Residue frames as a rotation matrix with the C-alpha (Angstrom) as fourth column:
MET 1
0.611 0.791 0.017 0.00
0.791 -0.611 -0.008 0.03
0.004 0.018 -1.000 -0.02
PRO 2
0.024 -0.628 0.778 1.46
0.522 -0.656 -0.546 3.41
0.853 0.419 0.312 -0.91
ARG 3
-0.072 -0.126 -0.989 2.72
0.963 -0.269 -0.035 5.59
-0.261 -0.955 0.140 1.93
ASP 4
0.867 0.419 0.270 2.09
0.462 -0.879 -0.120 9.21
0.187 0.229 -0.955 2.30
ASN 5
-0.219 -0.962 0.161 5.01
0.800 -0.271 -0.535 11.66
0.559 0.012 0.829 2.04
LEU 6
-0.395 -0.037 -0.918 5.42
0.761 -0.573 -0.304 14.74
-0.515 -0.819 0.255 4.02
ASP 7
-0.923 0.029 -0.383 4.45
-0.217 -0.862 0.458 16.93
-0.316 0.506 0.802 1.15
GLY 8
-0.133 0.991 0.022 1.17
-0.592 -0.061 -0.803 15.16
-0.795 -0.120 0.595 0.63
PHE 9
0.174 0.137 -0.975 1.98
-0.927 0.357 -0.116 13.10
0.332 0.924 0.190 -2.47
THR 10
0.854 0.090 0.512 1.86
-0.263 0.924 0.277 9.35
-0.448 -0.371 0.813 -2.36
ASP 11
-0.144 -0.985 -0.096 5.13
-0.893 0.087 0.442 7.45
-0.427 0.150 -0.892 -2.78
ASN 12
0.884 0.466 0.042 4.69
-0.401 0.801 -0.445 4.80
-0.241 0.376 0.895 -5.31
ARG 13
-0.011 -0.964 0.264 7.86
-0.618 0.214 0.757 2.64
-0.786 -0.155 -0.598 -5.05
ARG 14
-0.187 -0.052 0.981 6.78
0.585 0.796 0.154 0.33
-0.789 0.603 -0.119 -7.87
MET 15
-0.199 0.093 -0.975 7.29
-0.598 -0.800 0.046 2.31
-0.776 0.592 0.215 -11.08
SER 16
0.801 0.586 -0.123 6.29
-0.442 0.440 -0.782 1.11
-0.404 0.681 0.611 -14.50
VAL 17
0.099 -0.852 -0.514 10.00
-0.887 0.159 -0.433 0.16
0.451 0.499 -0.740 -15.18
ARG 18
0.830 0.116 -0.545 10.79
0.005 0.976 0.216 -3.53
0.558 -0.182 0.810 -14.82
PRO 19
0.762 -0.597 0.253 13.42
-0.348 -0.048 0.936 -4.40
-0.546 -0.801 -0.244 -12.14
PRO 20
0.028 -0.784 -0.620 16.93
-0.997 0.023 -0.075 -5.04
0.073 0.620 -0.781 -13.45
LEU 21
0.893 0.210 -0.398 17.50
-0.268 0.959 -0.096 -8.59
0.362 0.192 0.912 -14.61
ARG 22
0.588 -0.685 0.429 20.07
-0.328 0.283 0.901 -10.65
-0.739 -0.671 -0.058 -13.03
ALA 23
0.001 -0.614 -0.789 23.04
-0.997 0.056 -0.046 -11.54
0.073 0.787 -0.613 -15.18
ARG 24
0.848 0.338 0.409 22.90
-0.367 0.930 -0.008 -15.09
-0.383 -0.143 0.912 -16.21
PRO 25
-0.081 -0.992 0.092 26.20
-0.648 0.123 0.752 -17.02
-0.757 0.001 -0.653 -16.53
VAL 26
0.609 0.076 -0.789 27.14
-0.682 0.558 -0.473 -19.07
0.404 0.826 0.392 -19.64
GLN 27
0.001 -0.502 0.865 28.07
-0.787 0.533 0.310 -22.46
-0.616 -0.681 -0.395 -18.33
ASN 28
0.900 0.326 0.289 27.45
-0.052 0.739 -0.672 -24.67
-0.432 0.590 0.682 -21.36
ALA 29
0.028 -0.983 0.183 30.81
0.125 0.185 0.975 -26.12
-0.992 -0.004 0.128 -22.51
GLU 30
-0.120 -0.070 0.990 29.78
0.967 0.218 0.133 -26.07
-0.225 0.974 0.041 -26.18
THR 31
0.860 0.380 0.341 28.72
0.458 -0.869 -0.185 -22.50
0.226 0.315 -0.922 -26.07
ILE 32
0.689 -0.685 -0.236 31.94
-0.199 -0.492 0.847 -21.56
-0.697 -0.537 -0.476 -24.24
SER 33
-0.185 -0.785 0.591 33.98
0.512 0.436 0.740 -23.43
-0.839 0.439 0.322 -26.92
SER 34
0.273 0.293 0.916 32.24
0.948 -0.245 -0.204 -21.71
0.164 0.924 -0.345 -29.69
LEU 35
0.996 0.051 -0.066 32.86
0.065 -0.971 0.231 -18.32
-0.053 -0.235 -0.971 -28.02
ILE 36
0.323 -0.945 0.046 36.52
0.043 0.064 0.997 -19.25
-0.945 -0.321 0.061 -27.64
VAL 37
-0.140 -0.364 0.921 36.80
0.882 0.377 0.283 -20.08
-0.451 0.852 0.268 -31.37
VAL 38
0.589 0.449 0.671 35.14
0.724 -0.662 -0.193 -16.90
0.358 0.600 -0.716 -32.45
ALA 39
0.965 -0.224 -0.137 36.99
-0.098 -0.790 0.606 -14.71
-0.244 -0.571 -0.784 -30.02
ALA 40
0.117 -0.971 0.206 40.39
0.247 0.230 0.941 -16.31
-0.962 -0.060 0.267 -30.84
THR 41
0.038 -0.085 0.996 39.76
0.995 0.092 -0.030 -15.80
-0.089 0.992 0.088 -34.54
LEU 42
0.853 0.351 0.388 38.99
0.376 -0.927 0.011 -12.09
0.363 0.137 -0.922 -33.95
LEU 43
0.800 -0.584 -0.137 42.01
-0.160 -0.428 0.890 -11.66
-0.578 -0.690 -0.435 -31.71
ASP 44
0.073 -0.779 0.622 44.21
0.684 0.493 0.537 -13.44
-0.725 0.387 0.570 -34.27
ALA 45
0.332 0.132 0.934 43.24
0.866 -0.434 -0.247 -10.86
0.373 0.891 -0.259 -36.78
GLU 46
0.980 0.058 0.190 43.82
-0.019 -0.924 0.381 -8.01
0.198 -0.377 -0.905 -34.39
VAL 47
0.553 -0.826 0.107 47.37
-0.326 -0.097 0.940 -9.23
-0.766 -0.555 -0.324 -33.31
ARG 48
0.550 -0.246 -0.798 48.22
-0.835 -0.139 -0.533 -10.36
0.020 0.959 -0.282 -36.76
GLY 49
0.538 -0.277 -0.796 49.10
-0.101 0.916 -0.388 -13.87
0.837 0.289 0.465 -35.99
GLY 50
-0.474 -0.737 0.482 50.71
-0.510 -0.217 -0.832 -13.04
0.718 -0.640 -0.273 -32.67
VAL 51
-0.573 0.262 -0.777 49.95
0.684 0.676 -0.276 -14.43
0.452 -0.689 -0.567 -29.20
PHE 52
-0.098 0.683 0.723 47.15
-0.380 -0.698 0.607 -13.28
0.920 -0.216 0.328 -26.87
THR 53
-0.922 -0.294 0.251 46.58
-0.324 0.232 -0.917 -13.52
0.211 -0.927 -0.310 -23.24
LEU 54
-0.559 0.769 -0.309 43.70
0.814 0.581 -0.027 -15.15
0.159 -0.267 -0.951 -21.33
GLU 55
-0.360 0.426 -0.830 42.58
0.396 -0.735 -0.550 -11.68
-0.845 -0.527 0.096 -20.26
GLN 56
-0.689 0.145 -0.710 42.37
-0.653 -0.550 0.521 -10.52
-0.315 0.823 0.473 -23.92
LEU 57
-0.868 0.390 -0.307 40.53
0.056 0.692 0.720 -13.62
0.493 0.608 -0.623 -24.79
LEU 58
-0.430 0.746 -0.508 37.97
0.880 0.222 -0.420 -13.14
-0.200 -0.628 -0.752 -21.97
LYS 59
-0.430 0.296 -0.853 37.47
-0.036 -0.950 -0.311 -9.59
-0.902 -0.103 0.419 -22.81
LYS 60
-0.820 0.153 -0.552 36.68
-0.570 -0.125 0.812 -10.43
0.055 0.980 0.190 -26.46
MET 61
-0.774 0.538 -0.334 34.39
0.475 0.842 0.254 -13.24
0.418 0.038 -0.908 -25.39
ARG 62
-0.418 0.599 -0.683 32.47
0.674 -0.299 -0.676 -10.87
-0.609 -0.742 -0.278 -23.00
GLU 63
-0.670 0.156 -0.726 32.14
-0.463 -0.852 0.244 -8.36
-0.580 0.499 0.643 -25.93
LEU 64
-0.846 0.263 -0.464 30.45
-0.349 0.386 0.854 -11.12
0.403 0.884 -0.235 -27.95
LEU 65
-0.742 0.600 -0.298 27.83
0.662 0.587 -0.465 -12.02
-0.104 -0.543 -0.833 -25.26
ARG 66
-0.059 0.813 0.580 24.39
0.454 -0.496 0.741 -10.62
0.889 0.306 -0.339 -25.33
PRO 67
-0.473 -0.031 0.880 23.49
-0.607 -0.713 -0.351 -8.08
0.638 -0.701 0.319 -22.58
GLY 68
0.399 0.621 0.675 22.66
-0.916 0.226 0.332 -9.72
0.054 -0.750 0.659 -19.34
ARG 69
0.928 -0.229 -0.295 24.95
0.186 0.968 -0.168 -12.69
0.324 0.101 0.941 -19.94
THR 70
0.411 -0.863 0.295 28.35
-0.902 -0.338 0.269 -13.24
-0.132 -0.376 -0.917 -18.18
ILE 71
0.703 -0.332 -0.629 31.11
0.012 0.889 -0.457 -15.72
0.711 0.314 0.629 -18.44
ALA 72
0.872 -0.414 0.261 33.44
-0.334 -0.114 0.936 -16.82
-0.357 -0.903 -0.237 -15.70
ALA 73
0.200 -0.922 -0.331 37.14
-0.961 -0.118 -0.252 -17.16
0.193 0.369 -0.909 -16.15
ASP 74
-0.481 -0.386 0.787 37.25
-0.633 0.774 -0.007 -20.51
-0.607 -0.502 -0.617 -14.39
ASP 75
0.527 0.709 0.469 34.63
-0.070 0.586 -0.807 -21.92
-0.847 0.392 0.358 -16.88
VAL 76
0.866 -0.221 -0.448 36.80
-0.489 -0.195 -0.850 -20.83
0.101 0.956 -0.277 -19.75
ARG 77
-0.120 -0.961 0.250 39.97
-0.991 0.131 0.026 -22.23
-0.058 -0.244 -0.968 -18.09
ALA 78
-0.099 0.248 0.964 38.14
-0.342 0.901 -0.267 -25.60
-0.934 -0.356 -0.005 -17.73
VAL 79
0.846 0.476 0.241 37.40
0.097 0.308 -0.946 -25.70
-0.525 0.824 0.215 -21.50
LEU 80
0.557 -0.612 -0.562 40.71
-0.815 -0.534 -0.226 -24.39
-0.162 0.584 -0.796 -22.83
PRO 81
-0.333 -0.820 0.466 42.66
-0.584 0.567 0.581 -27.64
-0.741 -0.079 -0.667 -22.48
GLY 82
-0.034 0.391 0.920 40.36
0.539 0.782 -0.313 -29.37
-0.842 0.485 -0.237 -24.87
MET 83
0.855 0.362 -0.372 40.88
-0.103 -0.584 -0.805 -26.63
-0.509 0.726 -0.462 -27.53
GLY 84
-0.089 -0.993 0.077 44.25
-0.067 0.083 0.994 -27.97
-0.994 0.083 -0.074 -28.76
TYR 85
0.079 0.137 0.987 42.77
0.901 0.414 -0.129 -28.45
-0.427 0.900 -0.091 -32.20
CYS 86
0.586 0.294 0.755 42.52
0.669 -0.700 -0.248 -24.75
0.456 0.651 -0.607 -32.70
LEU 87
0.836 -0.333 0.436 44.71
-0.471 -0.844 0.259 -23.05
0.281 -0.421 -0.862 -30.07
ALA 88
0.229 -0.871 -0.435 48.46
0.595 0.479 -0.645 -23.53
0.770 -0.111 0.628 -29.28
THR 89
0.942 -0.052 -0.332 49.92
0.273 -0.459 0.846 -22.48
-0.196 -0.887 -0.418 -25.94
VAL 90
0.112 -0.917 0.383 53.09
0.399 -0.312 -0.862 -20.28
0.910 0.249 0.331 -26.14
GLY 91
-0.888 -0.418 0.189 54.14
-0.030 -0.358 -0.933 -19.96
0.458 -0.835 0.305 -22.37
ASP 92
-0.588 0.756 -0.288 51.02
0.523 0.083 -0.848 -18.63
-0.617 -0.650 -0.444 -20.55
ARG 93
-0.300 0.556 -0.775 49.59
-0.656 -0.710 -0.255 -17.21
-0.693 0.432 0.578 -23.75
TRP 94
0.164 0.482 0.861 47.68
0.395 0.767 -0.505 -18.58
-0.904 0.423 -0.065 -26.63
ARG 95
-0.623 -0.256 -0.739 47.97
-0.587 -0.471 0.658 -18.55
-0.517 0.844 0.143 -30.44
TRP 96
0.547 0.837 0.006 45.37
-0.531 0.352 -0.770 -19.44
-0.647 0.418 0.638 -33.00
LYS 97
-0.499 -0.545 0.673 46.42
0.153 0.709 0.688 -22.56
-0.853 0.447 -0.270 -35.16
ARG 98
0.427 0.619 -0.659 45.65
-0.557 -0.394 -0.731 -21.83
-0.712 0.679 0.177 -38.74
ARG 99
0.253 -0.365 0.896 46.24
0.594 0.790 0.154 -23.90
-0.764 0.493 0.416 -41.91
VAL 100
0.903 -0.013 0.429 46.78
0.333 -0.609 -0.720 -20.89
0.271 0.793 -0.546 -44.12
PRO 101
-0.088 -0.991 0.099 50.25
0.799 -0.130 -0.587 -19.28
0.594 0.028 0.804 -44.39
ALA 102
-0.316 -0.142 -0.938 51.20
0.791 -0.586 -0.178 -16.45
-0.524 -0.798 0.297 -42.09
TYR 103
0.695 0.610 -0.380 49.96
0.342 -0.746 -0.571 -12.96
-0.632 0.267 -0.727 -42.92
PRO 104
0.346 -0.589 0.730 51.64
0.888 -0.045 -0.458 -11.52
0.302 0.807 0.508 -46.04
GLY 105
0.002 -0.499 0.867 54.03
0.399 -0.794 -0.458 -8.63
0.917 0.347 0.197 -45.78
């Protein structure tokens, strides 16, 4: 029930705006794998065949997500060991494996 304010107007706490939605995490391994592939391909183009860090990969993956979705670094770390068919480790960094020659010039 609305309360009366001191100035005589009623205080309607429930506005017509929906309450904010809670962010839903992405936990499906297949979805995370797909996000890794797309993000790694985009990063490979940005770094022109160089290596990228896990933080760069996570940032790119989060850019690809729909609003209201999140992805945990631990979930990505759990999937990365199985991504050897498309990613190579270089120390603590990653590099996209490609079948085409390196970038020209």
